[in-house]
TORKOL-4160 file (C-alpha; in steps of 0.2 Angstrom, whole numbers, padded with zeros to 4 digits, m for minus):
157
<pt num="1" X="0041" Y="0049" Z="m0044"/>
<pt num="2" X="0042" Y="0033" Z="m0039"/>
<pt num="3" X="0031" Y="0021" Z="m0029"/>
<pt num="4" X="0033" Y="0007" Z="m0014"/>
<pt num="5" X="0021" Y="m0003" Z="m0006"/>
<pt num="6" X="0028" Y="m0007" Z="0011"/>
<pt num="7" X="0020" Y="m0024" Z="0020"/>
<pt num="8" X="0018" Y="m0034" Z="0033"/>
<pt num="9" X="0022" Y="m0053" Z="0032"/>
<pt num="10" X="0025" Y="m0066" Z="0016"/>
<pt num="11" X="0010" Y="m0067" Z="0002"/>
<pt num="12" X="0010" Y="m0086" Z="0006"/>
<pt num="13" X="m0005" Y="m0092" Z="m0005"/>
<pt num="14" X="0005" Y="m0096" Z="m0022"/>
<pt num="15" X="m0011" Y="m0088" Z="m0034"/>
<pt num="16" X="m0013" Y="m0071" Z="m0024"/>
<pt num="17" X="0006" Y="m0072" Z="m0029"/>
<pt num="18" X="0006" Y="m0075" Z="m0046"/>
<pt num="19" X="m0010" Y="m0061" Z="m0046"/>
<pt num="20" X="0002" Y="m0047" Z="m0038"/>
<pt num="21" X="0015" Y="m0052" Z="m0049"/>
<pt num="22" X="0006" Y="m0052" Z="m0065"/>
<pt num="23" X="m0002" Y="m0033" Z="m0061"/>
<pt num="24" X="0018" Y="m0027" Z="m0057"/>
<pt num="25" X="0020" Y="m0031" Z="m0072"/>
<pt num="26" X="0011" Y="m0022" Z="m0081"/>
<pt num="27" X="0013" Y="m0007" Z="m0068"/>
<pt num="28" X="0032" Y="m0005" Z="m0073"/>
<pt num="29" X="0026" Y="0001" Z="m0090"/>
<pt num="30" X="0016" Y="0015" Z="m0084"/>
<pt num="31" X="0029" Y="0018" Z="m0065"/>
<pt num="32" X="0044" Y="0012" Z="m0054"/>
<pt num="33" X="0034" Y="0002" Z="m0041"/>
<pt num="34" X="0044" Y="m0009" Z="m0028"/>
<pt num="35" X="0035" Y="m0019" Z="m0018"/>
<pt num="36" X="0043" Y="m0021" Z="0000"/>
<pt num="37" X="0039" Y="m0035" Z="0013"/>
<pt num="38" X="0043" Y="m0034" Z="0029"/>
<pt num="39" X="0044" Y="m0052" Z="0037"/>
<pt num="40" X="0031" Y="m0058" Z="0050"/>
<pt num="41" X="0037" Y="m0056" Z="0069"/>
<pt num="42" X="0043" Y="m0071" Z="0075"/>
<pt num="43" X="0035" Y="m0077" Z="0090"/>
<pt num="44" X="0022" Y="m0061" Z="0088"/>
<pt num="45" X="0010" Y="m0077" Z="0097"/>
<pt num="46" X="0019" Y="m0071" Z="0113"/>
<pt num="47" X="0016" Y="m0055" Z="0113"/>
<pt num="48" X="0002" Y="m0043" Z="0115"/>
<pt num="49" X="m0005" Y="m0031" Z="0100"/>
<pt num="50" X="0001" Y="m0013" Z="0108"/>
<pt num="51" X="0019" Y="m0024" Z="0107"/>
<pt num="52" X="0018" Y="m0031" Z="0089"/>
<pt num="53" X="0009" Y="m0015" Z="0082"/>
<pt num="54" X="0024" Y="m0006" Z="0091"/>
<pt num="55" X="0038" Y="m0020" Z="0081"/>
<pt num="56" X="0029" Y="m0018" Z="0067"/>
<pt num="57" X="0029" Y="m0001" Z="0068"/>
<pt num="58" X="0050" Y="0001" Z="0070"/>
<pt num="59" X="0049" Y="m0009" Z="0057"/>
<pt num="60" X="0038" Y="m0001" Z="0046"/>
<pt num="61" X="0047" Y="0017" Z="0049"/>
<pt num="62" X="0064" Y="0009" Z="0048"/>
<pt num="63" X="0059" Y="0009" Z="0027"/>
<pt num="64" X="0053" Y="0024" Z="0025"/>
<pt num="65" X="0064" Y="0044" Z="0023"/>
<pt num="66" X="0059" Y="0058" Z="0028"/>
<pt num="67" X="0058" Y="0065" Z="0011"/>
<pt num="68" X="0045" Y="0052" Z="0007"/>
<pt num="69" X="0026" Y="0054" Z="0007"/>
<pt num="70" X="0017" Y="0039" Z="0017"/>
<pt num="71" X="0002" Y="0034" Z="0015"/>
<pt num="72" X="m0005" Y="0021" Z="0026"/>
<pt num="73" X="m0020" Y="0008" Z="0020"/>
<pt num="74" X="m0030" Y="0009" Z="0034"/>
<pt num="75" X="m0050" Y="0007" Z="0037"/>
<pt num="76" X="m0053" Y="0023" Z="0044"/>
<pt num="77" X="m0044" Y="0035" Z="0026"/>
<pt num="78" X="m0050" Y="0043" Z="0015"/>
<pt num="79" X="m0063" Y="0033" Z="0000"/>
<pt num="80" X="m0060" Y="0034" Z="m0018"/>
<pt num="81" X="m0068" Y="0030" Z="m0034"/>
<pt num="82" X="m0058" Y="0019" Z="m0045"/>
<pt num="83" X="m0056" Y="0036" Z="m0058"/>
<pt num="84" X="m0054" Y="0048" Z="m0040"/>
<pt num="85" X="m0038" Y="0038" Z="m0037"/>
<pt num="86" X="m0031" Y="0038" Z="m0052"/>
<pt num="87" X="m0035" Y="0059" Z="m0048"/>
<pt num="88" X="m0026" Y="0059" Z="m0033"/>
<pt num="89" X="m0009" Y="0049" Z="m0040"/>
<pt num="90" X="m0009" Y="0063" Z="m0052"/>
<pt num="91" X="m0012" Y="0079" Z="m0041"/>
<pt num="92" X="0002" Y="0071" Z="m0030"/>
<pt num="93" X="0014" Y="0066" Z="m0046"/>
<pt num="94" X="0012" Y="0084" Z="m0052"/>
<pt num="95" X="0014" Y="0090" Z="m0033"/>
<pt num="96" X="0033" Y="0084" Z="m0037"/>
<pt num="97" X="0038" Y="0070" Z="m0025"/>
<pt num="98" X="0050" Y="0059" Z="m0028"/>
<pt num="99" X="0043" Y="0042" Z="m0020"/>
<pt num="100" X="0024" Y="0040" Z="m0012"/>
<pt num="101" X="0025" Y="0027" Z="0000"/>
<pt num="102" X="0009" Y="0016" Z="0002"/>
<pt num="103" X="0007" Y="0003" Z="0020"/>
<pt num="104" X="m0002" Y="m0012" Z="0023"/>
<pt num="105" X="m0001" Y="m0015" Z="0042"/>
<pt num="106" X="m0002" Y="m0031" Z="0052"/>
<pt num="107" X="m0016" Y="m0038" Z="0058"/>
<pt num="108" X="m0019" Y="m0027" Z="0073"/>
<pt num="109" X="m0017" Y="m0009" Z="0060"/>
<pt num="110" X="0000" Y="0001" Z="0066"/>
<pt num="111" X="0006" Y="0010" Z="0081"/>
<pt num="112" X="0004" Y="0026" Z="0085"/>
<pt num="113" X="0021" Y="0035" Z="0077"/>
<pt num="114" X="0017" Y="0027" Z="0060"/>
<pt num="115" X="0000" Y="0035" Z="0062"/>
<pt num="116" X="0013" Y="0054" Z="0067"/>
<pt num="117" X="0023" Y="0051" Z="0053"/>
<pt num="118" X="0008" Y="0047" Z="0039"/>
<pt num="119" X="0006" Y="0060" Z="0025"/>
<pt num="120" X="m0011" Y="0052" Z="0022"/>
<pt num="121" X="m0026" Y="0038" Z="0025"/>
<pt num="122" X="m0032" Y="0029" Z="0010"/>
<pt num="123" X="m0048" Y="0012" Z="0013"/>
<pt num="124" X="m0052" Y="0003" Z="m0004"/>
<pt num="125" X="m0066" Y="m0003" Z="0005"/>
<pt num="126" X="m0076" Y="m0002" Z="0023"/>
<pt num="127" X="m0074" Y="m0022" Z="0023"/>
<pt num="128" X="m0063" Y="m0028" Z="0031"/>
<pt num="129" X="m0050" Y="m0042" Z="0019"/>
<pt num="130" X="m0034" Y="m0049" Z="0021"/>
<pt num="131" X="m0019" Y="m0042" Z="0024"/>
<pt num="132" X="m0015" Y="m0053" Z="0007"/>
<pt num="133" X="m0028" Y="m0049" Z="m0003"/>
<pt num="134" X="m0026" Y="m0031" Z="0000"/>
<pt num="135" X="m0010" Y="m0032" Z="m0006"/>
<pt num="136" X="m0021" Y="m0038" Z="m0024"/>
<pt num="137" X="m0032" Y="m0027" Z="m0023"/>
<pt num="138" X="m0020" Y="m0012" Z="m0020"/>
<pt num="139" X="m0008" Y="m0017" Z="m0036"/>
<pt num="140" X="m0025" Y="m0019" Z="m0046"/>
<pt num="141" X="m0030" Y="m0004" Z="m0043"/>
<pt num="142" X="m0015" Y="0005" Z="m0045"/>
<pt num="143" X="m0010" Y="m0002" Z="m0062"/>
<pt num="144" X="m0028" Y="0005" Z="m0065"/>
<pt num="145" X="m0028" Y="0021" Z="m0059"/>
<pt num="146" X="m0014" Y="0023" Z="m0073"/>
<pt num="147" X="m0024" Y="0017" Z="m0086"/>
<pt num="148" X="m0035" Y="0030" Z="m0084"/>
<pt num="149" X="m0025" Y="0041" Z="m0082"/>
<pt num="150" X="m0016" Y="0036" Z="m0102"/>
<pt num="151" X="m0037" Y="0035" Z="m0108"/>
<pt num="152" X="m0032" Y="0017" Z="m0109"/>
<pt num="153" X="m0046" Y="0005" Z="m0109"/>
<pt num="154" X="m0044" Y="m0007" Z="m0097"/>
<pt num="155" X="m0058" Y="0004" Z="m0086"/>
<pt num="156" X="m0076" Y="0005" Z="m0088"/>
<pt num="157" X="m0086" Y="0018" Z="m0083"/>
């Protein structure tokens, strides 16, 4: 199985990017995982919230194929413990999915078209985090999930 993380906007904090890179490198030992950044929209301040979601949605949908399983990072999604998330990843791998795509939307969330295309939604927390921090938290949790599945000592209960 391949995993892709699609996110809107670059990470402009060098410290966060360094940590994202570190966990991505660690993760590559377990699974092929690509981080794909969709650049921030130009002149976004001139767009209404629905227009911005729509344009970002078109860009997101252009990056996924019909065969991809798409999971949105959404505050209204299903919450997991780290062990529960690892179990979910294992279920997805066992189901024969070729590419599992996680998507972090823009500041206003997702368009209706993206919600319609999604195969599921997960939430990292009921708290709100910056989109840049969500990338780090998600990549770390994905790494943690694979160490749990391998019985390695990274995660402690």
